[in-house]
N, C-alpha and C positions, 0 to 999 in steps of 0.2 A: 454597502457591498451586497451584491445580489446573492440570494441563496441558491446554491447549486444542488445540494442534496438534503433531503429531509426524511427522517425515519419517525414514524408515528405509531406509538402504542404497539410495538412489534412483540409478538408472542410466538414461540415455536415449541411444540411438544412432539415427542416421539412415542409411538406405541411399542412397548417392550413386553416380554413374557410375564413380568411381574406387575404390569400395569403401565400407566402413562408416566413418561418422564419429561419434565420441563427443562428446556435448554435456555430459553430466553423468556423473560416475563415483563411485559408492558414497558418496553424500552423505547425512549424517544430522545432524539437529538437532531441537530442540523449542522451542515458544513457550508460555509460561505465560499463563493467563487474565489479561486486562487489561494485558499487556505490549506495549510498542512495540519491535519489532525491525526493524532495517534490514539489508539485504544489499547489500554493495558488491563490485565485482569489475571486472576489465578489460572493455572493450567486446567484445561477442560471446562472452562466457564461458558464456552459458546462463541468465542471470538471469530473463529473460522466459519462457523455456521452463520453468523451475522453477515460476513462478507459474501457468502454464497447466496443469501437472500437478497442483498443489495444488488449483486451482479445479475440477478434474475435466474440463477441456476437452481434455486430452491424457492418454492412457494411457502410463505409463512402461514402458520395456523391462524393467526389474526394480526391485524395491523396493516400498515402500508408503507411503501417506499416511494418517494417522489424525486424526480430529477428535473430540475428547471421547471417545476410546476406540473410535470406530467407523471402519471403513475407508472411504476415499473411493473410490467405484467409478464416479462420474459427477458431474454437476452437483448440488450440494446447496444448499438454502436457508440453510444455516448459514454459507456463505461468499459474500461479495460481492467483485467484482473491479472496481476503478476504474482506467481506462486513462489514457494520457498526455493525450489530448484529452477535452474534456467531452462531446462527442457529443450535445449538446442539439439537439433537432429544431427547426429555425428557424421552422417553420410552426405550432408549438404554443407556447402561453404558458408562462411559468415554472411555474405551477401544473400545467398539463397535462403538462409535462415531468417534474415531480416525481412525479406519480402514474402515469406511463406504465408503469413496471415492474409496479406493482400491477395495473393494468388488463390487462396482457399475460398475467399469471399468474392472473388471476381472483381476486385477493386484495384488490380495492378495496372492502372492507367499511367500514361506518361507523366502526368502531374504528380501522382502518388509515388511513383518510382523515383522521380527527381527529388522529391522531398526526403525519401529514405536515403538517397545518396548523399544529400546535404547533411543529414543527421550523422552519417558515418564520417564525413569530412570534419564536421564541427566538433565531434566528440572523440576524435583520434583513432578511429578504427578503419578508415578508408584504405590504408595501406595493407590491412589484414583481410580485406574483403574476399580474397580468393583462398584464404586459409581455412582450415577445418577447426571445429571447437576444441579438439584434443591438442591443438597447437597453441592454444591461448591459455593465459593464466586465469585463475578463478575470477579475479576482478574484471578482466577483460570480457570474459564470458557473460558476467552479470550485466556489464554495460551493453553488450550485444543484445541480450534479452530485453533490456529496457528500450533500446532503439527499435527492436522489433515491435514492441508494444506501442511506442510513440508513433511509429509509422502508420498505425491504424487511425491516428488523430482523434483519440478519445477526449472527452471533456473532463472526465473524472477517472483517476487511476487508483485502484485498490491494491495495496501491497500486503501480502500475507506472509509475515516473517521472511521478507525477501532477502535478508542477508544471513540467515541462520546457518546456511550450509557452508559459510566461509570461516576460515580461521580468524582469530581475534584481530590480528594486525591487519589482515586484508579487509576485514569487516569495517574497521575504522576508516581506512582509506576509501573504500567503496561507498560508504555512507556519505562521505564528503563529496565524492564524485557524483553520486546519484542526486544528492540535494542540489548541487550546482546546476545539473542538467534540468531537473524538474522546475526549479525556480526560473531558469532562463526560458523554458518552454511554457511558462505561465499555466501549469496544470493544477487542478484541485486534487488533493491527495488525502486518502483515508488509509492509514497504516495500522495493522495489527502487529503487535510485538510483545514479547515477554521481557524485553530488555529495557529497563527503566531509563538508564542513561541515554540509550538510543532514542527513546520517545521524547525525552526532554531536550536533547541537543538538536533534534531535527524539526520539532513541531512548533506551531503557533499556539496549539491547544492540546491538552492531554485529557482524555476521558478515562476514568477509572471505573471498571465494572466490578460488581460483587461476584462471589462464587455462584456456581450454578444453583438455580437459574439466574442468568445474567440480568442484573438491573444496573442502572446508572447510579453509582455510589458518589462520585465527585467529578468535578470539571475544573480544570486549571488553565488559565491564560499563562503562556510562557513568554517572558520578555527578557531580552538581554541588551545591555547598553553597549552595542557594538556598531561601528560605522558600516561594516559589511559582515553579516553573520555567516558563519560556517559551523557545522557540527563540532569539528575539532576545537575551534576557538571557544565555543560555548562551554565545552567540558572544562576549560581552564578558568572560567569566570567564577567569582566568589558566590554568586547567586545560584550557581548550579547545584551545590550541595544542599542548599535550602529546599529547592524544588525536589531533589532526590529524597530527602528525609520526609518531606510531606507526602509524596506518593507512596514511598515504602511503608510508612505507618498505616496508610489506608489499605494497602495490599496485605500487610502482615497479619491483619485480623483473620485472613482466610488461609494462611499458611499453616498446615498441620505439622 
């Protein structure tokens, strides 16, 4: 399988009043095309900083990021970044929110708009295209935000605690929903989360980071014996608890 993303010897330091603070230290890993990889680590270990570097929003102190063999030197259309909140504009309809990124970048061609429309139809939001964000449930808003991101047709999608703003029940349903959409669209995913069950149930591989400065502590292939995998089904499998205990023990070292 082709390598989609490679992080090589990444280091990030910040200058503070009391001296230099290291956020990431010599971090290396790769993500294969079509793979769903989650990153877990203690709070404040630099997970979001890592995504900012990969997306091109932040320049690393040292090291490099490669996407399909090309170095990332700034924002690239090959990568899309989905944040914790949906950031739907309340004064725009769902349709106008979905195509906002295309309009902003001057990419609202007939072909791209048609693709965005098909996404709305395929994933159950077409009948709400003229509704406003306040008229939708939290799960539907998150789906709209995802469709807005997919409309840009990125190769790699970065998810930064993308479900953390939802209540627990909605979060479970939305994770199933988002997983199904991303698999169907054949996207390469790198997700940062503090939720161990979420990482295990959704991912092909889980990377465990150490406390700050972030280093790669462990890497786990996640496999479930299921004819058709979904996050909810994974949570009910006997191997799920084994994966959870393994990751928890590695993280527990850093819990104060």
